[in-house]
C-alpha atoms as one frame of an Amber mdcrd trajectory, in Angstrom:
protein
  -9.936 -60.374  -5.456 -11.990 -57.540  -3.701  -8.886 -56.233  -2.027  -6.972
 -56.176  -5.180  -9.595 -53.876  -6.697  -9.420 -51.776  -3.638  -5.691 -51.584
  -3.900  -5.682 -50.684  -7.800  -8.250 -47.839  -6.726  -5.884 -46.598  -4.115
  -2.921 -46.752  -6.513  -5.037 -44.928  -9.336  -6.081 -42.327  -6.850  -2.647
 -41.590  -5.665  -1.243 -41.470  -9.144  -3.894 -38.852  -9.925  -3.180 -36.837
  -6.916   0.550 -36.984  -7.669  -0.144 -35.651 -11.320  -2.401 -32.835  -9.915
   0.230 -31.792  -7.463   2.926 -31.743 -10.180   0.737 -29.957 -12.529  -0.276
 -27.325 -10.053   3.094 -27.023  -8.672   4.463 -26.067 -12.126   1.509 -23.853
 -12.900   1.480 -21.975  -9.534   5.016 -22.358  -8.487   5.587 -18.499  -7.987
   2.356 -18.405  -5.854   3.335 -21.462  -3.832   6.793 -19.980  -3.098   5.332
 -16.627  -2.071   2.920 -18.279   0.228   5.730 -20.251   1.797   7.753 -17.128
   2.097   4.833 -15.157   3.640   4.221 -17.896   6.167   7.553 -18.968   7.250
  10.216 -16.315   6.287  10.749 -12.550   6.200  10.796 -12.054   2.516  10.245
  -8.566   1.073   6.696  -7.469   1.562   5.836  -7.184  -2.094   6.763 -10.816
  -2.701   5.036 -12.426   0.347   1.745 -12.855  -1.403  -0.046 -15.835  -2.902
  -1.503 -14.120  -6.104  -4.438 -16.136  -7.147  -5.457 -13.844 -10.228  -3.900
 -10.905 -12.085  -6.385  -8.505 -13.728  -5.072  -6.009 -16.191  -7.387  -3.000
 -16.090  -8.568  -1.922 -19.481 -10.625   1.336 -19.320 -11.278   1.282 -23.108
 -13.150  -2.060 -22.814 -16.903  -0.880 -22.520 -17.828  -4.392 -21.797 -15.531
  -4.513 -18.566 -16.961  -2.340 -15.610 -14.123  -3.341 -13.330 -12.334   0.018
 -14.013 -15.322   2.015 -12.871 -15.767  -0.390  -9.683 -12.230   0.030  -8.640
 -12.587   3.866  -8.709 -16.170   4.134  -7.133 -16.597   0.995  -4.861 -15.383
   1.539  -1.284 -15.126  -2.090  -0.766 -11.872  -2.328  -2.976  -9.767  -1.368
   0.266  -6.486  -2.612   1.381  -6.378  -4.307   4.591  -2.787  -5.708   4.516
  -2.127  -5.488   8.171  -3.181  -3.759  11.439  -3.837  -0.336  12.273  -2.151
   1.819  14.828  -3.198   2.255  18.256  -2.187   5.641  19.764  -4.290   5.065
  22.791  -1.586   2.718  24.266   1.230   3.885  26.335   3.763   5.233  24.152
   6.419   2.694  25.045   3.881  -0.064  24.103   3.316   1.282  20.605   6.895
   0.990  19.515   8.143  -2.675  19.052  11.730  -1.762  18.124  14.877  -0.762
  20.261  14.158   2.992  20.089  16.353   5.730  21.304  14.897   8.070  24.151
  15.392  11.150  21.898  13.669   9.202  19.055  10.826   8.334  21.309  10.306
  11.960  22.340  10.299  12.995  18.775   7.725  10.390  18.098   5.579  11.558
  20.940   5.850  15.068  19.772   4.697  14.069  16.330   1.591  11.920  17.579
   0.553  14.908  19.771   0.760  17.380  17.115  -1.255  15.176  15.011  -3.836
  14.601  17.705  -4.063  18.425  18.524  -4.587  19.180  14.666  -6.953  16.385
  13.830  -8.601  14.768  16.844 -11.552  17.039  16.441 -11.974  16.112  12.796
 -12.022  12.186  13.455 -14.786  10.461  11.629 -15.458  13.538   9.377 -13.817
  11.812   6.323 -13.977  14.873   4.325 -11.505  15.845   1.272 -10.627  18.961
   3.359  -9.266  16.873   6.066  -7.327  14.618   3.745  -5.935  17.645   2.066
  -4.771  19.016   5.532  -3.435  15.682   6.469  -1.320  15.480   3.187   0.247
  18.908   3.910   0.957  17.792   7.508   2.807  14.566   6.266   4.571  16.523
   3.612   5.988  19.307   5.806   7.066  16.847   8.486   8.800  14.849   5.789
  10.618  17.985   4.442  11.775  18.686   8.076  13.037  15.322   8.491  15.073
  15.349   5.080  16.862  18.496   6.049  17.735  17.531   9.728  17.062  13.952
  10.532  17.570  12.964  14.201  19.594   9.808  13.154  21.693   8.494  10.437
  20.650   4.931   9.180  21.597   2.406  11.987  20.395  -0.873  13.682  17.066
   0.540  14.266  16.323   0.867  10.609  17.766  -2.581   9.881  15.585  -3.916
  12.665  12.328  -2.467  11.123  13.366  -3.681   7.680  13.996  -7.215   8.862
  10.643  -7.648  10.554   8.097  -9.308   8.517   5.239  -7.049   7.515   2.789
  -8.910   9.607   5.032  -8.418  12.604   5.467  -4.795  12.244   3.593  -2.090
  14.145   2.528   0.819  12.011   3.905   2.946  14.731   7.416   1.555  14.105
   7.221   3.101  10.497   5.961   6.298  11.904   9.029   6.260  14.166  11.320
   5.792  11.249   9.359   8.730   9.473   9.825  11.137  12.309  13.435  10.330
  12.993  15.312   9.405   9.816  15.466  10.361   6.333  13.013   8.146   4.328
  11.362   7.474   1.088   7.940   7.170  -0.435   7.297   3.578   1.017   7.592
   4.890   4.639   5.945   8.204   3.923   2.915   6.223   2.396   2.723   3.740
   5.278   2.796   6.740   7.784   0.045   8.381   5.732  -2.077   5.249   5.701
  -1.759   4.840   9.496  -2.808   8.489  10.207  -5.716   8.311   7.612  -6.931
   4.978   9.232  -6.695   6.605  12.677  -9.363   9.194  11.318 -11.522   6.620
   9.874 -10.778   6.787   6.250 -10.553   3.637   4.049  -7.059   3.292   2.285
  -5.242   1.340  -0.239  -1.474   1.282  -0.954  -0.515   1.498  -4.578   2.852
   0.857  -6.278   4.247   2.041  -9.497   6.485  -0.271 -11.544   8.737   1.049
 -14.546   7.964  -2.236 -16.136   4.586  -3.272 -17.568   2.617  -5.563 -15.323
   5.641  -6.250 -13.064   5.366  -6.359  -9.274   8.041  -3.932  -8.637   7.793
  -0.920  -6.258   9.620   1.834  -8.064   7.371   4.389  -6.327   4.673   3.985
  -3.604   1.656   6.149  -2.905  -1.950   5.594  -1.607  -5.527   6.366  -2.173
  -8.303   7.050   0.394 -12.007   6.644  -0.137 -13.481  10.143  -0.314 -17.027
  10.564   1.286 -17.363  13.783  -0.511 -16.299  12.708  -4.026 -17.852   9.120
  -3.333 -14.741   7.474  -4.998 -11.215   6.584  -4.416  -8.884   9.648  -4.550
  -4.986   9.460  -5.177  -2.864  10.774  -2.131   0.838  11.283  -2.674   2.166
  12.901   0.391   5.989  12.934  -0.792   5.050  14.788  -3.940   2.428  16.976
  -1.990  -0.232  15.793  -4.630  -3.765  15.158  -4.677  -4.642  15.421  -8.454
  -7.476  17.370  -9.708  -8.997  17.794 -13.108 -11.516  20.709 -13.758 -11.500
  21.127  -9.964 -12.745  17.422  -9.449 -10.449  15.118  -7.292  -9.188  12.154
  -9.176  -8.422   8.460  -8.518  -4.982   7.465  -9.537  -6.854   5.182 -12.235
  -8.238   8.429 -13.733  -5.096  10.429 -13.153  -2.776   8.198 -14.978  -4.673
   7.943 -18.190  -3.644  11.523 -18.962  -1.531  13.342 -16.300  -1.277  16.366
 -18.406  -4.906  17.010 -17.947  -4.133  17.597 -14.174  -5.075  21.080 -13.086
  -1.594  21.883 -11.670   0.024  20.753 -14.852  -2.182  23.127 -16.834  -1.053
  25.941 -14.719   2.700  25.160 -14.278   3.605  22.590 -16.985   5.261  20.598
 -14.270   4.538  17.014 -14.854   3.996  14.639 -11.925   7.707  12.965 -12.001
   6.486   9.425 -11.843   4.130   9.438 -14.840   6.329   7.581 -17.359   4.571
   5.942 -20.274   4.716   2.198 -20.288   4.806   2.014 -16.489   2.134   0.264
 -14.588   0.410   1.098 -11.219  -0.680  -1.877  -9.224  -2.302  -2.952  -5.978
  -3.967  -5.845  -4.410  -6.788  -6.545  -2.058  -6.606  -8.312   1.341  -4.318
 -10.853   3.027  -1.861 -13.251   1.573  -4.123 -14.797  -0.886  -5.304 -11.948
  -3.308  -6.101 -10.709  -6.792  -3.758  -8.259  -8.313  -4.774  -5.325 -10.469
  -2.534  -3.654 -13.006  -3.295  -0.331 -15.131  -0.630   0.540 -17.739   0.186
   4.242 -18.050  -0.228   5.427 -21.698
């Protein structure tokens, strides 16, 4: 009799577990799939994420101080993956099958970066960030006009690596030697800013409201001078300002026409489309996703 009760308890327990698994599986199917992809497969880097929470930022809600925290709190940084290590031998920095001329271009770029910025390491000023933004922008323009290589198996190798298996230096090699777009430019900027000691976070822009799509990629760094996060878009050569004060992306996109450069030139930032969203996440494969819809 006693054993029958135990068996009934076990059966009830397993039925409960089965129901919970089915319920959670349906509710978090997208999350579970992403976690599986992150762990076992080389899915696109945007999708290899287990989103536990989605927060839509509402600056007009006076009871929600998240908007202000995301601008001012330096702890809302992005630690998606490792930092570059330029102290290693150059042949150990690159994990892809590089070309000898491509490696020489990479070495020249890193040495130029070191010559220009090594004495400013740890300074973390807006002046240093502005100088680095111009450095990345002009090197990108140079690569757009005369890239060393056309897209080939090296690009394919980088793209096929999972994010957690890539060296940041691989993406810098791509930036230096090939034509590239906003994602590679921003990853290069992140690696160089981190090398100087800055906290950074990568932001994406989606043309659709609250969608995890990267139609444009840029970043923010935490400004020691301004004591807040500041938008940094090297491809557009932009660190936005309003009345001479640097802006976070969360401030800038509330009204791009208030940006100082627009007031002078009437040239609107090309990605500031009403109804679009900017979004980013914090830390690792399990994270909270933050959205701000552009008005």
